[in-house]
C-alpha positions in Angstrom: -46.8 10.2 4.9 -43.7 8.0 4.2 -41.4 7.1 7.1 -38.6 6.1 4.7 -35.5 8.2 5.4 -33.9 10.2 2.6 -30.9 8.7 0.8 -28.8 11.5 2.2 -29.6 10.1 5.7 -28.4 6.6 4.8 -24.9 7.1 6.1 -26.3 7.5 9.6 -28.3 4.3 9.7 -27.0 1.1 11.3 -28.5 -2.0 12.9 -32.3 -2.4 13.1 -33.1 1.0 11.5 -31.0 0.2 8.5 -32.4 -3.3 8.2 -36.0 -1.9 8.3 -35.1 0.7 5.7 -33.6 -2.0 3.4 -36.5 -4.4 3.9 -39.1 -1.6 3.1 -37.2 -0.6 0.0 -36.8 -4.1 -1.2 -40.6 -4.7 -1.1 -40.9 -2.4 -4.1 -42.0 -4.1 -7.3 -39.0 -5.1 -9.4 -38.3 -7.1 -12.5 -35.3 -9.2 -13.3 -32.2 -7.8 -15.0 -29.8 -9.2 -17.6 -26.7 -8.5 -19.6 -29.0 -7.8 -22.5 -30.8 -4.8 -21.0 -28.7 -2.2 -22.7 -28.5 -4.0 -26.0 -30.8 -4.4 -29.0 -31.3 -8.0 -28.5 -32.8 -10.5 -26.0 -31.4 -13.8 -24.9 -32.8 -16.9 -26.5 -31.5 -19.4 -24.0 -33.8 -22.3 -22.9 -34.2 -22.5 -19.2 -32.4 -25.8 -19.2 -29.3 -24.1 -20.7 -29.0 -21.6 -17.8 -26.7 -22.6 -15.0 -28.0 -21.5 -11.5 -25.8 -19.3 -9.3 -26.2 -17.1 -6.3 -24.3 -14.1 -4.9 -24.4 -12.2 -1.6 -24.9 -8.5 -1.5 -23.6 -8.3 2.0 -23.9 -5.0 3.9 -21.4 -4.3 6.6 -21.0 -1.3 8.9 -17.6 0.2 8.5 -16.5 3.5 10.1 -20.1 4.0 11.3 -21.7 3.7 7.8 -23.1 0.9 5.7 -20.8 -0.6 3.0 -21.3 -3.4 0.4 -18.6 -6.1 0.4 -17.1 -6.9 -2.9 -14.2 -9.1 -4.1 -11.6 -8.9 -6.8 -11.3 -12.4 -8.4 -8.0 -14.1 -8.6 -6.0 -13.3 -11.8 -5.3 -17.1 -12.0 -8.9 -18.1 -12.5 -10.0 -19.4 -15.9 -13.3 -17.4 -16.0 -13.4 -13.7 -15.4 -9.9 -13.3 -13.9 -9.3 -10.1 -12.0 -12.9 -8.9 -12.3 -14.9 -7.4 -9.4 -17.6 -9.6 -8.1 -19.9 -10.3 -5.2 -19.1 -13.3 -3.0 -20.9 -16.2 -4.6 -20.9 -18.9 -7.2 -22.7 -21.9 -8.7 -25.6 -23.5 -6.8 -24.5 -27.0 -5.8 -26.8 -30.0 -5.6 -26.2 -29.9 -1.8 -27.6 -26.4 -1.6 -31.3 -26.5 -0.8 -31.9 -22.9 -1.9 -30.1 -20.0 -3.6 -29.8 -18.3 -0.2 -27.9 -21.3 1.2 -25.6 -21.3 -1.8 -24.9 -17.6 -1.4 -24.1 -18.1 2.3 -21.9 -21.1 1.6 -19.9 -19.3 -1.1 -19.4 -16.2 1.1 -18.1 -18.4 3.9 -15.7 -20.2 1.5 -14.5 -17.1 -0.3 -14.2 -14.5 2.4 -14.7 -16.5 5.7 -18.0 -14.7 6.5 -19.7 -16.9 9.2 -23.3 -17.7 8.4 -24.2 -17.0 12.0 -23.4 -13.4 11.4 -25.6 -13.0 8.4 -29.1 -11.7 8.6 -30.7 -12.3 5.2 -33.1 -9.5 4.2 -34.4 -10.4 0.7 -33.6 -11.9 -2.6 -33.7 -9.7 -5.7 -35.1 -10.9 -9.0 -32.7 -13.1 -11.0 -30.1 -11.7 -13.3 -29.3 -13.5 -16.6 -25.8 -13.2 -18.0 -24.5 -13.5 -21.6 -22.5 -16.5 -20.4 -25.7 -18.4 -19.6 -26.0 -18.1 -15.8 -29.2 -17.3 -13.9 -27.9 -15.5 -10.8 -30.0 -14.9 -7.7 -28.7 -11.8 -5.7 -29.3 -12.2 -2.0 -29.3 -9.1 0.1 -28.0 -9.5 3.7 -26.8 -7.5 6.7 -23.6 -8.5 8.5 -24.1 -8.5 12.3 -21.2 -7.4 14.5 -17.5 -7.0 13.5 -16.2 -8.9 10.6 -12.7 -9.1 9.2 -12.6 -11.0 5.8 -10.1 -13.6 5.0 -9.7 -14.1 1.2 -9.6 -17.6 -0.2 -6.4 -17.1 -2.3 -7.4 -19.7 -4.9 -10.4 -17.6 -5.9 -10.1 -14.1 -4.3 -7.3 -11.7 -4.8 -8.8 -8.9 -2.7 -11.8 -8.1 -0.5 -12.9 -4.4 -0.3 -16.0 -2.4 0.5 -17.9 0.4 -1.2 -20.2 2.8 0.7 -23.9 1.9 0.1 -24.7 5.6 -0.3 -22.3 5.8 -3.3 -23.9 2.7 -5.0 -27.4 4.1 -4.6 -26.7 7.2 -6.6 -27.7 6.7 -10.3 -25.2 9.5 -11.4 -22.3 7.3 -10.3 -23.2 4.7 -13.0 -22.0 5.0 -16.6 -22.7 3.0 -19.8 -19.7 1.8 -21.7 -19.3 -0.6 -24.6 -16.9 -3.2 -25.9 -16.5 -6.0 -28.5 -17.7 -9.4 -27.4 -17.7 -12.3 -29.9 -17.9 -10.0 -32.9 -20.6 -7.7 -31.5 -20.7 -4.4 -29.6 -22.1 -5.0 -26.2 -23.1 -2.1 -23.8 -22.9 -2.5 -20.1 -23.0 -0.6 -16.8 -19.9 0.5 -14.9 -19.7 2.1 -11.4 -16.0 2.8 -10.8 -14.9 3.3 -7.2 -11.4 4.4 -6.3 -8.9 1.9 -8.0 -11.7 -0.6 -8.6 -13.5 -0.9 -12.0 -16.9 -2.4 -11.2 -18.6 -3.4 -14.4 -20.7 -6.0 -16.3 -23.1 -8.3 -14.4 -21.9 -7.0 -11.0 -22.6 -3.4 -11.9 -25.9 -4.3 -13.5 -27.1 -6.1 -10.3 -25.9 -3.1 -8.2 -27.9 -0.8 -10.4 -31.0 -3.0 -10.1 -30.4 -2.9 -6.3 -30.2 0.9 -6.4 -33.4 1.1 -8.5 -35.2 -0.4 -5.5 -34.6 2.9 -3.6 -35.7 5.3 -6.4 -38.3 7.8 -5.1 
């Protein structure tokens, strides 16, 4: 008999029970995701063309319930201005692993101390239409944490309840023109925040780990 709690019980989990729940769910077999999943094509990028990046799916307890930390990128940025994203970025030569890159970027962008982060697992890589191979790193934030946005990159830091993000019915599929083609993509709007594209796809892949 499975000891996994129901998703409806997730709002009541914190600390070690939540971490155990997440680690068990993330052991489920999973395949990588990409921006091409909803479209009638496949990427033809050579591995050497893909730039490596890592993001942190950081889970923090707020108001007694687990939430995922997200950012709104600065509108002054050249790439993806104003879009919702995880803390993260390109893997630098000084980063020994994708995990170290995700932790470094989170510390730089939202002032999340590495000492407060308990890394639980890495999800399979996500490939973007802009030729990035992104490793999503799932982690639990220990203790209280008050983010400080790095204003050059981050306009806002906010959180979304994990229970909301784990419900497939909260995700929709939309489409838009991109370089002369119609591209389909996931969205998972929450309040005033329009979460879409690669971030929404990685969140959906994360949610799929919890499917019964």
